[in-house]
Each structure stands twice: as structure tokens, then as C-alpha cells.
PyMOL Python script that loads the backbone (N, CA, C, O; Angstrom):
from pymol import cmd

cmd.read_pdbstr("""\
ATOM      1  N   MET A   1       7.394 -12.274 -13.259  1.00  0.00           N
ATOM      2  CA  MET A   1       6.730 -11.679 -12.105  1.00  0.00           C
ATOM      3  C   MET A   1       7.405 -10.603 -11.577  1.00  0.00           C
ATOM      4  O   MET A   1       8.632 -10.636 -11.495  1.00  0.00           O
ATOM      5  N   LYS A   2       6.673  -9.515 -11.156  1.00  0.00           N
ATOM      6  CA  LYS A   2       7.141  -8.405 -10.534  1.00  0.00           C
ATOM      7  C   LYS A   2       6.418  -7.982  -9.304  1.00  0.00           C
ATOM      8  O   LYS A   2       5.261  -8.369  -9.145  1.00  0.00           O
ATOM      9  N   VAL A   3       6.988  -7.233  -8.430  1.00  0.00           N
ATOM     10  CA  VAL A   3       6.413  -6.600  -7.268  1.00  0.00           C
ATOM     11  C   VAL A   3       6.517  -5.161  -7.085  1.00  0.00           C
ATOM     12  O   VAL A   3       7.567  -4.596  -7.389  1.00  0.00           O
ATOM     13  N   LYS A   4       5.563  -4.539  -6.633  1.00  0.00           N
ATOM     14  CA  LYS A   4       5.495  -3.038  -6.402  1.00  0.00           C
ATOM     15  C   LYS A   4       4.972  -2.840  -4.948  1.00  0.00           C
ATOM     16  O   LYS A   4       3.925  -3.352  -4.552  1.00  0.00           O
ATOM     17  N   ILE A   5       5.761  -2.077  -4.205  1.00  0.00           N
ATOM     18  CA  ILE A   5       5.493  -1.819  -2.788  1.00  0.00           C
ATOM     19  C   ILE A   5       4.963  -0.358  -2.549  1.00  0.00           C
ATOM     20  O   ILE A   5       5.660   0.542  -3.018  1.00  0.00           O
ATOM     21  N   PHE A   6       3.936  -0.048  -1.949  1.00  0.00           N
ATOM     22  CA  PHE A   6       3.395   1.169  -1.603  1.00  0.00           C
ATOM     23  C   PHE A   6       3.454   1.269  -0.088  1.00  0.00           C
ATOM     24  O   PHE A   6       3.226   0.293   0.626  1.00  0.00           O
ATOM     25  N   ASP A   7       3.784   2.544   0.417  1.00  0.00           N
ATOM     26  CA  ASP A   7       3.914   2.798   1.938  1.00  0.00           C
ATOM     27  C   ASP A   7       3.484   4.200   2.114  1.00  0.00           C
ATOM     28  O   ASP A   7       4.140   5.131   1.647  1.00  0.00           O
ATOM     29  N   CYS A   8       2.201   4.391   2.901  1.00  0.00           N
ATOM     30  CA  CYS A   8       1.726   5.706   3.008  1.00  0.00           C
ATOM     31  C   CYS A   8       1.364   5.995   4.395  1.00  0.00           C
ATOM     32  O   CYS A   8       1.124   5.044   5.138  1.00  0.00           O
ATOM     33  N   GLU A   9       1.298   7.146   4.816  1.00  0.00           N
ATOM     34  CA  GLU A   9       0.793   7.618   6.244  1.00  0.00           C
ATOM     35  C   GLU A   9      -0.671   7.629   6.351  1.00  0.00           C
ATOM     36  O   GLU A   9      -1.190   7.577   7.466  1.00  0.00           O
ATOM     37  N   ASP A  10      -1.408   7.696   5.239  1.00  0.00           N
ATOM     38  CA  ASP A  10      -2.798   7.763   5.152  1.00  0.00           C
ATOM     39  C   ASP A  10      -3.477   6.845   4.389  1.00  0.00           C
ATOM     40  O   ASP A  10      -2.941   6.621   3.304  1.00  0.00           O
ATOM     41  N   GLU A  11      -4.632   6.162   4.652  1.00  0.00           N
ATOM     42  CA  GLU A  11      -5.168   5.131   4.017  1.00  0.00           C
ATOM     43  C   GLU A  11      -5.722   5.705   2.589  1.00  0.00           C
ATOM     44  O   GLU A  11      -5.686   5.001   1.580  1.00  0.00           O
ATOM     45  N   THR A  12      -6.162   6.843   2.583  1.00  0.00           N
ATOM     46  CA  THR A  12      -6.634   7.463   1.307  1.00  0.00           C
ATOM     47  C   THR A  12      -5.647   7.595   0.313  1.00  0.00           C
ATOM     48  O   THR A  12      -5.834   7.291  -0.865  1.00  0.00           O
ATOM     49  N   ASP A  13      -4.440   8.113   0.840  1.00  0.00           N
ATOM     50  CA  ASP A  13      -3.203   8.217  -0.167  1.00  0.00           C
ATOM     51  C   ASP A  13      -2.763   6.863  -0.633  1.00  0.00           C
ATOM     52  O   ASP A  13      -2.267   6.734  -1.753  1.00  0.00           O
ATOM     53  N   LEU A  14      -2.925   5.837   0.186  1.00  0.00           N
ATOM     54  CA  LEU A  14      -2.586   4.342  -0.356  1.00  0.00           C
ATOM     55  C   LEU A  14      -3.610   4.007  -1.326  1.00  0.00           C
ATOM     56  O   LEU A  14      -3.255   3.523  -2.401  1.00  0.00           O
ATOM     57  N   GLU A  15      -4.842   4.204  -1.078  1.00  0.00           N
ATOM     58  CA  GLU A  15      -5.862   3.909  -1.988  1.00  0.00           C
ATOM     59  C   GLU A  15      -5.671   4.574  -3.346  1.00  0.00           C
ATOM     60  O   GLU A  15      -5.749   3.897  -4.371  1.00  0.00           O
ATOM     61  N   GLU A  16      -5.427   5.864  -3.381  1.00  0.00           N
ATOM     62  CA  GLU A  16      -5.219   6.560  -4.590  1.00  0.00           C
ATOM     63  C   GLU A  16      -4.009   5.986  -5.296  1.00  0.00           C
ATOM     64  O   GLU A  16      -4.094   5.765  -6.504  1.00  0.00           O
ATOM     65  N   SER A  17      -2.862   5.720  -4.622  1.00  0.00           N
ATOM     66  CA  SER A  17      -1.654   5.258  -5.306  1.00  0.00           C
ATOM     67  C   SER A  17      -1.885   3.823  -5.873  1.00  0.00           C
ATOM     68  O   SER A  17      -1.550   3.516  -7.017  1.00  0.00           O
ATOM     69  N   VAL A  18      -2.435   3.032  -5.063  1.00  0.00           N
ATOM     70  CA  VAL A  18      -2.699   1.600  -5.488  1.00  0.00           C
ATOM     71  C   VAL A  18      -3.720   1.647  -6.886  1.00  0.00           C
ATOM     72  O   VAL A  18      -3.493   1.029  -7.926  1.00  0.00           O
ATOM     73  N   ASN A  19      -4.730   2.416  -6.664  1.00  0.00           N
ATOM     74  CA  ASN A  19      -5.684   2.491  -7.824  1.00  0.00           C
ATOM     75  C   ASN A  19      -5.099   2.979  -9.211  1.00  0.00           C
ATOM     76  O   ASN A  19      -5.296   2.424 -10.293  1.00  0.00           O
ATOM     77  N   SER A  20      -4.359   4.097  -8.990  1.00  0.00           N
ATOM     78  CA  SER A  20      -3.703   4.672 -10.184  1.00  0.00           C
ATOM     79  C   SER A  20      -2.681   3.579 -10.638  1.00  0.00           C
ATOM     80  O   SER A  20      -2.629   3.412 -11.856  1.00  0.00           O
ATOM     81  N   PHE A  21      -1.927   2.869  -9.930  1.00  0.00           N
ATOM     82  CA  PHE A  21      -1.033   1.789 -10.370  1.00  0.00           C
ATOM     83  C   PHE A  21      -1.701   0.689 -11.171  1.00  0.00           C
ATOM     84  O   PHE A  21      -1.210   0.251 -12.211  1.00  0.00           O
ATOM     85  N   LEU A  22      -2.908   0.235 -10.617  1.00  0.00           N
ATOM     86  CA  LEU A  22      -3.547  -0.764 -11.178  1.00  0.00           C
ATOM     87  C   LEU A  22      -4.117  -0.588 -12.579  1.00  0.00           C
ATOM     88  O   LEU A  22      -4.343  -1.503 -13.371  1.00  0.00           O
ATOM     89  N   GLU A  23      -4.326   0.770 -12.787  1.00  0.00           N
ATOM     90  CA  GLU A  23      -4.759   1.087 -14.178  1.00  0.00           C
ATOM     91  C   GLU A  23      -3.718   0.841 -15.112  1.00  0.00           C
ATOM     92  O   GLU A  23      -4.043   0.625 -16.279  1.00  0.00           O
ATOM     93  N   SER A  24      -2.435   0.837 -14.767  1.00  0.00           N
ATOM     94  CA  SER A  24      -1.228   0.675 -15.711  1.00  0.00           C
ATOM     95  C   SER A  24      -0.756  -0.788 -15.902  1.00  0.00           C
ATOM     96  O   SER A  24       0.155  -1.034 -16.692  1.00  0.00           O
ATOM     97  N   ILE A  25      -1.343  -1.724 -15.212  1.00  0.00           N
ATOM     98  CA  ILE A  25      -1.027  -3.071 -15.347  1.00  0.00           C
ATOM     99  C   ILE A  25      -2.069  -3.868 -15.847  1.00  0.00           C
ATOM    100  O   ILE A  25      -3.233  -3.480 -15.744  1.00  0.00           O
ATOM    101  N   LYS A  26      -1.750  -5.079 -16.446  1.00  0.00           N
ATOM    102  CA  LYS A  26      -2.867  -5.927 -17.092  1.00  0.00           C
ATOM    103  C   LYS A  26      -2.887  -7.285 -16.352  1.00  0.00           C
ATOM    104  O   LYS A  26      -3.970  -7.871 -16.351  1.00  0.00           O
ATOM    105  N   ASN A  27      -1.900  -7.835 -15.758  1.00  0.00           N
ATOM    106  CA  ASN A  27      -1.982  -9.151 -15.232  1.00  0.00           C
ATOM    107  C   ASN A  27      -1.596  -9.159 -13.717  1.00  0.00           C
ATOM    108  O   ASN A  27      -0.472  -9.430 -13.296  1.00  0.00           O
ATOM    109  N   LEU A  28      -2.725  -8.811 -12.921  1.00  0.00           N
ATOM    110  CA  LEU A  28      -2.582  -8.709 -11.589  1.00  0.00           C
ATOM    111  C   LEU A  28      -2.666 -10.202 -10.993  1.00  0.00           C
ATOM    112  O   LEU A  28      -3.573 -10.972 -11.309  1.00  0.00           O
ATOM    113  N   VAL A  29      -1.595 -10.545 -10.069  1.00  0.00           N
ATOM    114  CA  VAL A  29      -1.529 -11.825  -9.395  1.00  0.00           C
ATOM    115  C   VAL A  29      -2.170 -11.788  -8.011  1.00  0.00           C
ATOM    116  O   VAL A  29      -3.017 -12.620  -7.684  1.00  0.00           O
ATOM    117  N   ASP A  30      -1.738 -10.777  -7.173  1.00  0.00           N
ATOM    118  CA  ASP A  30      -2.251 -10.686  -5.863  1.00  0.00           C
ATOM    119  C   ASP A  30      -1.811  -9.343  -5.168  1.00  0.00           C
ATOM    120  O   ASP A  30      -0.784  -8.739  -5.480  1.00  0.00           O
ATOM    121  N   ILE A  31      -2.621  -8.974  -4.277  1.00  0.00           N
ATOM    122  CA  ILE A  31      -2.485  -7.700  -3.318  1.00  0.00           C
ATOM    123  C   ILE A  31      -2.372  -8.073  -1.951  1.00  0.00           C
ATOM    124  O   ILE A  31      -3.280  -8.759  -1.481  1.00  0.00           O
ATOM    125  N   LYS A  32      -1.478  -7.762  -1.278  1.00  0.00           N
ATOM    126  CA  LYS A  32      -1.172  -7.887   0.244  1.00  0.00           C
ATOM    127  C   LYS A  32      -1.245  -6.509   0.871  1.00  0.00           C
ATOM    128  O   LYS A  32      -0.634  -5.547   0.407  1.00  0.00           O
ATOM    129  N   TYR A  33      -2.030  -6.454   1.964  1.00  0.00           N
ATOM    130  CA  TYR A  33      -2.328  -5.166   2.580  1.00  0.00           C
ATOM    131  C   TYR A  33      -1.929  -5.358   3.978  1.00  0.00           C
ATOM    132  O   TYR A  33      -2.118  -6.420   4.571  1.00  0.00           O
ATOM    133  N   GLN A  34      -1.316  -4.217   4.557  1.00  0.00           N
ATOM    134  CA  GLN A  34      -0.962  -4.298   5.920  1.00  0.00           C
ATOM    135  C   GLN A  34      -1.023  -2.918   6.622  1.00  0.00           C
ATOM    136  O   GLN A  34      -0.736  -1.902   5.989  1.00  0.00           O
ATOM    137  N   VAL A  35      -1.371  -2.873   7.842  1.00  0.00           N
ATOM    138  CA  VAL A  35      -1.401  -1.628   8.682  1.00  0.00           C
ATOM    139  C   VAL A  35      -0.540  -1.864   9.937  1.00  0.00           C
ATOM    140  O   VAL A  35      -0.569  -2.867  10.650  1.00  0.00           O
ATOM    141  N   GLY A  36       0.226  -0.776  10.086  1.00  0.00           N
ATOM    142  CA  GLY A  36       1.042  -0.806  11.281  1.00  0.00           C
ATOM    143  C   GLY A  36       0.789   0.288  12.143  1.00  0.00           C
ATOM    144  O   GLY A  36       0.470   1.359  11.628  1.00  0.00           O
ATOM    145  N   CYS A  37       0.886   0.182  13.459  1.00  0.00           N
ATOM    146  CA  CYS A  37       0.510   1.278  14.357  1.00  0.00           C
ATOM    147  C   CYS A  37       1.526   1.317  15.592  1.00  0.00           C
ATOM    148  O   CYS A  37       1.895   0.320  16.214  1.00  0.00           O
ATOM    149  N   SER A  38       1.864   2.456  15.808  1.00  0.00           N
ATOM    150  CA  SER A  38       2.873   2.639  16.983  1.00  0.00           C
ATOM    151  C   SER A  38       2.615   3.913  17.692  1.00  0.00           C
ATOM    152  O   SER A  38       1.901   4.773  17.177  1.00  0.00           O
ATOM    153  N   VAL A  39       3.150   4.064  18.815  1.00  0.00           N
ATOM    154  CA  VAL A  39       2.974   5.215  19.664  1.00  0.00           C
ATOM    155  C   VAL A  39       4.310   6.016  19.903  1.00  0.00           C
ATOM    156  O   VAL A  39       5.308   5.471  20.376  1.00  0.00           O
ATOM    157  N   TYR A  40       4.266   7.304  19.557  1.00  0.00           N
ATOM    158  CA  TYR A  40       5.516   8.111  19.787  1.00  0.00           C
ATOM    159  C   TYR A  40       5.149   9.208  20.672  1.00  0.00           C
ATOM    160  O   TYR A  40       4.360  10.075  20.298  1.00  0.00           O
ATOM    161  N   SER A  41       5.707   9.212  21.883  1.00  0.00           N
ATOM    162  CA  SER A  41       5.126  10.242  22.878  1.00  0.00           C
ATOM    163  C   SER A  41       3.759   9.892  23.171  1.00  0.00           C
ATOM    164  O   SER A  41       3.431   8.802  23.640  1.00  0.00           O
ATOM    165  N   GLU A  42       2.870  10.940  22.857  1.00  0.00           N
ATOM    166  CA  GLU A  42       1.385  10.675  22.957  1.00  0.00           C
ATOM    167  C   GLU A  42       0.805  10.626  21.688  1.00  0.00           C
ATOM    168  O   GLU A  42      -0.420  10.740  21.646  1.00  0.00           O
ATOM    169  N   GLU A  43       1.433  10.479  20.626  1.00  0.00           N
ATOM    170  CA  GLU A  43       0.950  10.488  19.249  1.00  0.00           C
ATOM    171  C   GLU A  43       0.972   9.101  18.682  1.00  0.00           C
ATOM    172  O   GLU A  43       1.974   8.397  18.810  1.00  0.00           O
ATOM    173  N   GLN A  44      -0.172   8.663  18.021  1.00  0.00           N
ATOM    174  CA  GLN A  44      -0.364   7.458  17.389  1.00  0.00           C
ATOM    175  C   GLN A  44       0.189   7.648  15.902  1.00  0.00           C
ATOM    176  O   GLN A  44      -0.044   8.672  15.260  1.00  0.00           O
ATOM    177  N   ILE A  45       0.941   6.577  15.406  1.00  0.00           N
ATOM    178  CA  ILE A  45       1.432   6.695  14.107  1.00  0.00           C
ATOM    179  C   ILE A  45       1.092   5.520  13.347  1.00  0.00           C
ATOM    180  O   ILE A  45       1.337   4.381  13.744  1.00  0.00           O
ATOM    181  N   PHE A  46       0.482   5.815  12.166  1.00  0.00           N
ATOM    182  CA  PHE A  46      -0.068   4.746  11.504  1.00  0.00           C
ATOM    183  C   PHE A  46       0.833   4.567  10.142  1.00  0.00           C
ATOM    184  O   PHE A  46       1.348   5.570   9.646  1.00  0.00           O
ATOM    185  N   CYS A  47       0.997   3.397   9.602  1.00  0.00           N
ATOM    186  CA  CYS A  47       1.706   3.161   8.386  1.00  0.00           C
ATOM    187  C   CYS A  47       0.721   2.117   7.603  1.00  0.00           C
ATOM    188  O   CYS A  47       0.404   1.032   8.091  1.00  0.00           O
ATOM    189  N   PHE A  48       0.301   2.557   6.394  1.00  0.00           N
ATOM    190  CA  PHE A  48      -0.595   1.710   5.504  1.00  0.00           C
ATOM    191  C   PHE A  48       0.264   1.240   4.360  1.00  0.00           C
ATOM    192  O   PHE A  48       0.949   2.043   3.727  1.00  0.00           O
ATOM    193  N   SER A  49       0.241  -0.023   4.088  1.00  0.00           N
ATOM    194  CA  SER A  49       1.327  -0.463   3.033  1.00  0.00           C
ATOM    195  C   SER A  49       0.661  -1.619   2.188  1.00  0.00           C
ATOM    196  O   SER A  49      -0.140  -2.390   2.717  1.00  0.00           O
ATOM    197  N   ALA A  50       0.991  -1.709   0.952  1.00  0.00           N
ATOM    198  CA  ALA A  50       0.427  -2.681   0.075  1.00  0.00           C
ATOM    199  C   ALA A  50       1.568  -3.109  -0.793  1.00  0.00           C
ATOM    200  O   ALA A  50       2.467  -2.355  -1.166  1.00  0.00           O
ATOM    201  N   MET A  51       1.455  -4.454  -1.103  1.00  0.00           N
ATOM    202  CA  MET A  51       2.475  -5.129  -1.939  1.00  0.00           C
ATOM    203  C   MET A  51       1.557  -5.780  -3.226  1.00  0.00           C
ATOM    204  O   MET A  51       0.709  -6.651  -3.027  1.00  0.00           O
ATOM    205  N   ILE A  52       1.820  -5.295  -4.395  1.00  0.00           N
ATOM    206  CA  ILE A  52       1.176  -5.728  -5.502  1.00  0.00           C
ATOM    207  C   ILE A  52       2.097  -6.693  -6.306  1.00  0.00           C
ATOM    208  O   ILE A  52       3.237  -6.345  -6.614  1.00  0.00           O
ATOM    209  N   ILE A  53       1.592  -7.902  -6.639  1.00  0.00           N
ATOM    210  CA  ILE A  53       2.344  -8.902  -7.376  1.00  0.00           C
ATOM    211  C   ILE A  53       1.625  -9.021  -8.721  1.00  0.00           C
ATOM    212  O   ILE A  53       0.438  -9.341  -8.786  1.00  0.00           O
ATOM    213  N   TYR A  54       2.404  -8.746  -9.828  1.00  0.00           N
ATOM    214  CA  TYR A  54       1.778  -8.787 -11.100  1.00  0.00           C
ATOM    215  C   TYR A  54       2.775  -9.237 -12.096  1.00  0.00           C
ATOM    216  O   TYR A  54       3.927  -9.432 -11.708  1.00  0.00           O
ATOM    217  N   TYR A  55       2.435  -9.439 -13.440  1.00  0.00           N
ATOM    218  CA  TYR A  55       3.249  -9.821 -14.451  1.00  0.00           C
ATOM    219  C   TYR A  55       3.387  -8.571 -15.465  1.00  0.00           C
ATOM    220  O   TYR A  55       4.084  -8.671 -16.475  1.00  0.00           O
TER     221      TYR A  55
END
""", "prot")
cmd.dss("prot")
cmd.show_as("cartoon", "prot")
cmd.util.cbc("prot")
cmd.orient("prot")
């Protein structure tokens, strides 16, 4: 079993990265998705991440 982690600042970047990676694997076990948000000064900062578990 293996794990691949993706971390992006934009949800569309994460989507493209994950979809591209999924084309290269055959045995998907699970995908975990998470969104983090914080405030720095007056700016909102988002972090979109995914963990793919596969064989």
C-alpha cells in the first residue's frame, strides 16, 4: 500500500493534479480531502489537500 499527498492553493490546481495522478494508478483504495482556511492580515488563505491511498 502507498500514499500520495497533494497540497495546492487553488481547488482547480488540486483537481488537475489528482486527476492526472489517478490516470497513472490501477488500484485505488481511498481519497481523503481537506480544506484549510486562515487569515493573514486582511487576506484569507486557503489550502486544499488530498491524500490518495493506493496499491
